[in-house]
N, C-alpha and C positions, 0 to 999 in steps of 0.2 A: 482360523484365528490363532494357531500355534506359535506364529512367528513372534519372538520378543524382540523389542527395539535394543539397539545398541544402546550404552548408557551415556549420557550428555558428557560426563567428565572423562570417559575415556576416548571417544571420538565425537566430537559435537557435529561435525560435518556430516558424516554417516548416518547418526542419529535423526538428524535433519531430513536427509534424503530418504531415510528408510519411513519416517514417520508420514511424508508427504505422499507416498505411494501405498503403505499399508493403511492409512487412513482413507483411502480413496478420495484423496483430493485431486490429484492430477498424475500423470504419466509422460514420460517421454514419447514423442511419436515418430513416424517413419521420417519426418523431415528433419534435418540436423538443426540442433539448438532450439525446436519449437516443441511445445508442450500442448498435451490435450488435458483440457481441464474438465474434470469428471463431474456428474450431476452433484454430489455432496459439496465438492469444493465450488462449483458454480452457484450454488444456493447461498453459500456464505458470501460470495463477490455479489450476489444480488442484493443481499441485505446491506452492504456497503453502498452500492450503486442507489437504492431507493432513498436511504437517508441522506446520502449526499445530494442527489437530483431535488429532494425537497429543499435542502439548504439552498441550494444554488437559486432556485425558482422562488424561494423566500425574499431572497434580495434583486430580484428584477432580471436574473437570466433567463434565457430561453435556449432551448436545444435546437440544433441545425447539424446538416452534415455535409461534409466537403469531400471531393475526391480523394482517392486511395493515391493516385498517380500524381506527381508534380514534375512539370517538364524542367529540364535541366537549367534552361535559361532563367526561370522564375526561381529555382532553388538557389542559383548562384548570386541573384540579384542583391541580397544583404550578406555582403563578403565575411564577416565574422561569423555569422551563422552557418554559412556554406562551409567555410573552414573548419568549423567546430564539429560538424557530423560527417564530413566527406569520406573519413574513413569507415563510417557504418553504415553507408548507403549500399542497398541492394537496388540494382539498376536494370531496366527493362529496356533492350537494344531492338529485338524483333517482335514481330506481331504474328508469327504464324511458324508452324511444324509443318513436316511432310515426310512421307513414307522414304526409308532410306533405300534408294535404288539396290544397294548390295545386300540388304536383308530386309525384305518385306513385312519382316514382325517387328522391325524396329522404327522409331521415329526420329528425325534430325532436324534441327532449325533450318529453315527455308532461307538461304542466303540472299534472295532475291526480296525478303520480306523484312530488310532492314527498316528502322523507324528513321525518318528524317531527323528527327530530334530524339534523344533518350529520354526515358521518363524514370524519376526517382521513385522509388516506393517510399511513401512518407516516413522519415523518421520522427518528424514533428511536421506541424501544418501551417506555421507561420506564413511561409511563402504563398501558398495556393490561397490561404484567407485574406491576406493582404492585397494580393492582386484582385480577389473578388471584392473587398471593400472599397477599392477605388471607383468602382461603379455604384456603390450604395451611398457614398458621402459626398455630398457638394456643400452643406450648408450647416451651420451650428445646430440647425433643427434637427438634423439628421443624427446628431449626438445625445448621449452615449450610444453606442453599440454593445450590447452586452449578450456575447454568444458562448455556449458550451456545446462541446460535441462529445458523445461517447463513441469511441473507435478503436481501432487496432493499430498499432505502428510496427515498424520494422527495424532494428538496429542490429547490424550483422556481428553480434558478439562472437567471440572465438571461444570463450571459455563460459560455459553456461550452467546454471543451477536452477531447477525449477522455481518458478514465481519470483526469485530474486533477479535472476540475469537471464534473459532468454532471447532469441533473435526475434520474435515477435510476441508481442504483449497487449494486453487489453488496458485502456486508461480513459480517462476525461481529460480534454483539454479546452480550457477556457481562454478566449481572444476577444478582447474589449478595446474600444476605442472611443477616447474622450478629446475634450476640447481645451484641457489644461493638463499641465504637469501636476497639480495639486490635487486634482480629481483622480488622475490616473496612479499616482502614488498611493491615494487613500484606496482604491480599489485593490490595488497588489496587497497592501497590509490587510484589508478585510478578508481576502481570501485565504491568506495564511494564518488568520485567527480562526475562520470557519474550520481549515483543515486540523488545527490543534485541538478545537472544540470537539470536532468528529472522534479525533484519535483518543483524547482523554476521557469524554463522557460517552461514547458509543463503543470504542475498542478496548477500553480500559488500559491505554497505553500513555504513559506520562511522556511528554515531550519537551524539548527547549525550541524557543522560538529565536531565530537569530538571521544574521545576514551572512552570505558567503562572500568568502574573500575575493579578490580580483581574478585569481587564477582558478578558482571553484566557480565562479559566476557563470550562468546560462552564457552560451556564445550568440552575441546579440543584444543582450540586456546591459542596462546600466546598473542594476541593482538587483539582486535575488534573495528573496527572503525564503526561509526554509524552517522546516521543522526536523529535529533531529531525535532520534529514540536510541535506546540502549538496548542491545539484546543481552541474553543470559551467559553469552561467552566473552561479555566485555566489549564487543565490537558495536561500533554505532551503525545506524542506518538511516539513510535520508529518506524520510517517510513522505516529504511533498514538498514542492517549491512553487512560489508565486514571484513572478518575474514584472519588474518594472522596465519596459522596453524603450522609456523616452520616445523620441521620434525617429530612430532608427530605421523601423520597416515602413514607416510613413514616407521617409524620404527616399528610400530604396525602391519604392513602388509608386512614387508621387501622388500620395494622398493627402489631398489639402481640402479644407472646408472653408467657407466664406463667413467670418465672424460676424457678430453685431454690428461692429463699425464698418464691415464691408470689405475688409482685409483678408487676403487669402493665407491661410497657416496650416502648416503641417498638423496633423493630428497626433495625440499622445496615445500610447498603448500598453496593454499588459497582456501577459499570458500566465497560466497556471495550471497545474495538474497534479494529480495522483495515479497510480497504476495497481495492477494486480500484485506490484511488489509488497502492498498492504499485507496481502496474505502471509507472504514470508515474516513480515514484523508481527502478524497476528501468532504464529506459530512460535517464533522464536522467543517472544516475549512471555508467554503464559503456560507453554506445554510443559511437560515432564517425562520420565523414563517410561510411562504407561501408555503416554500417547498424548493427543491433542487435549488442550484445555479451553473452552470456549467461554467468553463472557455472554450471560443470558441474553443481552441484546443483538448479539451476532447469531446465535445459535439456531439453525434452521429448526431443529426440535429442541426446545426449552425443557422438555419433560419425555421421558420415554416410561410406558408402563409394561411390565414383563409379568405374565403369568405363570406361577409354578403349580404343577398339577399332573395327575396321572389319570389317564382316560378323559373320554370326550365328556362326560357327565361334570366332572369337577371344572374341566375347560368352560363350559356352558354357564356353571354358577358363577365361576371367576369373571367371565366376560361380562356379565350382566352388571357386576359392582363396577368392573374396569371402565366399561362404555360410560356409565353414570358419572363416573368421576372425571373422565376424559372431556365429556360435555360441560360439566360445571367448571373445568380449568379453561377450556376453550371461551366459554362465555366471559370468564375474567380476563382475556385476553392473553392466555398462555398457549404457546403452540404444543401440542400433543401428539406423540406417535404411541399407538397401543400396538405392540408386536404379538400378535397371537399366532405367528407362523408355527406349525408343527414339524418343519423341517430341520431346526435347529434348537439345541438344548437351551435352558435357561443360562447356565454357565458359559456358554459360546455367546450369548446375546449381551451377558453382562460384560464380557471382555471385549466386544465389538463397540458397544456405546461407551465404553471407557475409552478405548482407543480414539474414537471419534468424537469425545470431548463433550457429550451431551450433559448439561449442567446438573440435572437432577434424573435419578432413576427411582421408579416406583415398583417394587416386587410385592405380590398379592399370591397368596397360596391358601390352602383348605383353612388353615389356623386362623388365618387373617380374617377371612369371613366370619369364623366363629366369634372371634374377639372385636370384631369391627375396627381393625387397623390395618396399616400397611407399612412396609418397610421402606423408609426413604433414605436413598444414599446420594451424599453431595460428590462431585466429580473433582472440586478445587480441593477440599481438604480429605477426600476418601472415608469420611466418616459417614455412619450410619445411624438410625434412630428410627423408633416406632411411632406412628403418628395415628390418632383417631381419624377415622375416614371423615367424619363430620368436621373436623379441622384442617382438612389437607388444604382447601383453597384458600385460605389466610395464612397457612404455614408457607405455602409455595410461593404466594406472591411477596412474603416476607424474604425468603431466601433468594428471590430474583435480584432484589435491590442489595442485599447482603453480600451475595457472590460478586456481583458487579464491582461494588465497592471493595472488597476484600482483594480482588485480582490487582485492580488499580494500585491499591496501598501496598501490596507485595511489590511490584513493579517500581514503584516509586522509592521504597525503601532501598531496594537494590540499587538503583541509580544513584541514590544519596551514598549509599556505603561505597559506590565505585564511581564517585567523582572526586578527584584528588588535586589539591592546589599543590605545584611545585615552583621552586624559584632558581633551581640549577639543573642545567642540561644534564648531569648525571643522576640527580632524582627523577627527571622525565624519563630517561631510559630505564632505569629501575622499576618504576611503577609500570610503565609499559610492558616490562619482562614478567613482573612477579604479580602483578593485580589486574592490570587492563583497565578497561573503562574510559571515562571521560577526564582527560588531564587538563586543570585549568592553568593557564601559563600566560606570562606576558609574551608579546610578540612585536616587534618593532615596525610592523606593518609594511615589509617589504617582500617583493616575490622571491628575492634571492634567498632569503632566510627559510621562508616557508619551502621551497624547492629543495634546500640542503636538508632541512628536518626530515623531509619525507624521502629523500634519498638514503638517509643513515638509519632511519626508523621505520619506514612505511607507515607512519602516522601522518595525517593530514588535518588541516584546520577543518572541524566539523562546521563551526559555526563563530560568529562573533555574536554573544548573546545579547538580546535587545534589552533583556532587564537587568543586566549587570550594572553594577555601579562603576563609574570611572574611577580609577585608581593608578595614580603614577607609580611606575617601577622600572624594572630592567628587563629587557628581551632575555629570556630564557637561554637563548642560544649565542645572540651577537653581543648581549650586554647593552645595547644601545637602548635610548629612552622608550619607554610604552606607556600609552594612557589607560589601558584596560587589558584585562586578562581575556583569552578566546579559551575556546574547547576545542583540545586535540583528540584524536583518537584513531585507531585502526577501524576500518570500516568496510562494509559490505559493497 
């Protein structure tokens, strides 16, 4: 635990990479661009999964699973979708290896085992799912279909970073089919709201809900709803998306239903998803130079108890009190770890749990037993206080709520301070260079202007905010009329 993290203000990227590894969240693997998610990191992801899965089921969705491989002919059926992902696809061309005749210790691809049709390793599952839905849907009685799957996908990224951008990552993807445009649009909006609620109330990350511009829209979608969050380095991160697909996939795969009037109609579709990229959002929103900072609702261990002792007798006495406190806290719904390992000193343990972001640490020594107190340390503020053992359950329950709220408010304040209105392109470039964050500016609605701004500044339109007021103005770049400000930022 002697390794110190690089300070954020010196090298934010290096700080992030070191934190992910040192906090035991994930590491690079032997497979280029792919990561190993370690038990502690996976425990956090499992808590995200459980909360989201419950929210999906509350709104009528069911989990299913579809194949990892997609025949190329199915993948290319929806042209915009295929074109949008073509450069990121991993493709299976052969189904067998054989021993290299020139070196018996090596294997080669068997040239005689070439597949009749190549298989795309799914970068997203619309194609295989809509081909399947064709057999499920005949009548309006079969609709809506509300399906989610928890899966892995592969997008062959050239420049990777743990959790934020890897060649393979974990996610959930919802795919729904509806009898009307209005129903499908309502579904897409509902799921975007669920994501926003999850990030704000569970992950303590404030988000802006909005629409993507045409050039940033999901390939094959008619409209993409999104949630955008702002990281501590002033860059934005797309935390989730929900797509209104119109009838594009239904037409590509000829999925029709007989309406109540007996007419054959193409169904309407949505898809929506969040991924292990949320781990990156969590790290970059709350953590500090000492390590990870976890909101209590996401922490695998909300409280850790560390004994401070000399000799077996003292440890035995402290353990009696510690185990009683742990049992009381668990009874109150608090997850607790009692670390009585004799292989590490208390100072090492303090540093470890600080690095791993455990919200509260309780230390108990011989003097605490005499006084009937414990030392309580908060990870978010790094403050300490002594609390009577009889009051510890009530105190901890209150702090769980307080820490969750404090982290959200801190992130919200940062976003407010780093959201800047500008009216000229000079202001735009200056804010981007000196301050960063979200830039609220008028845009004329053209792809040409959006592309030029991106080329000149590397800033993109993160979203067209849903709750923003309509406001007549002039485009920050072209000077042409604009009816609403949009949010620009550099992004991950």
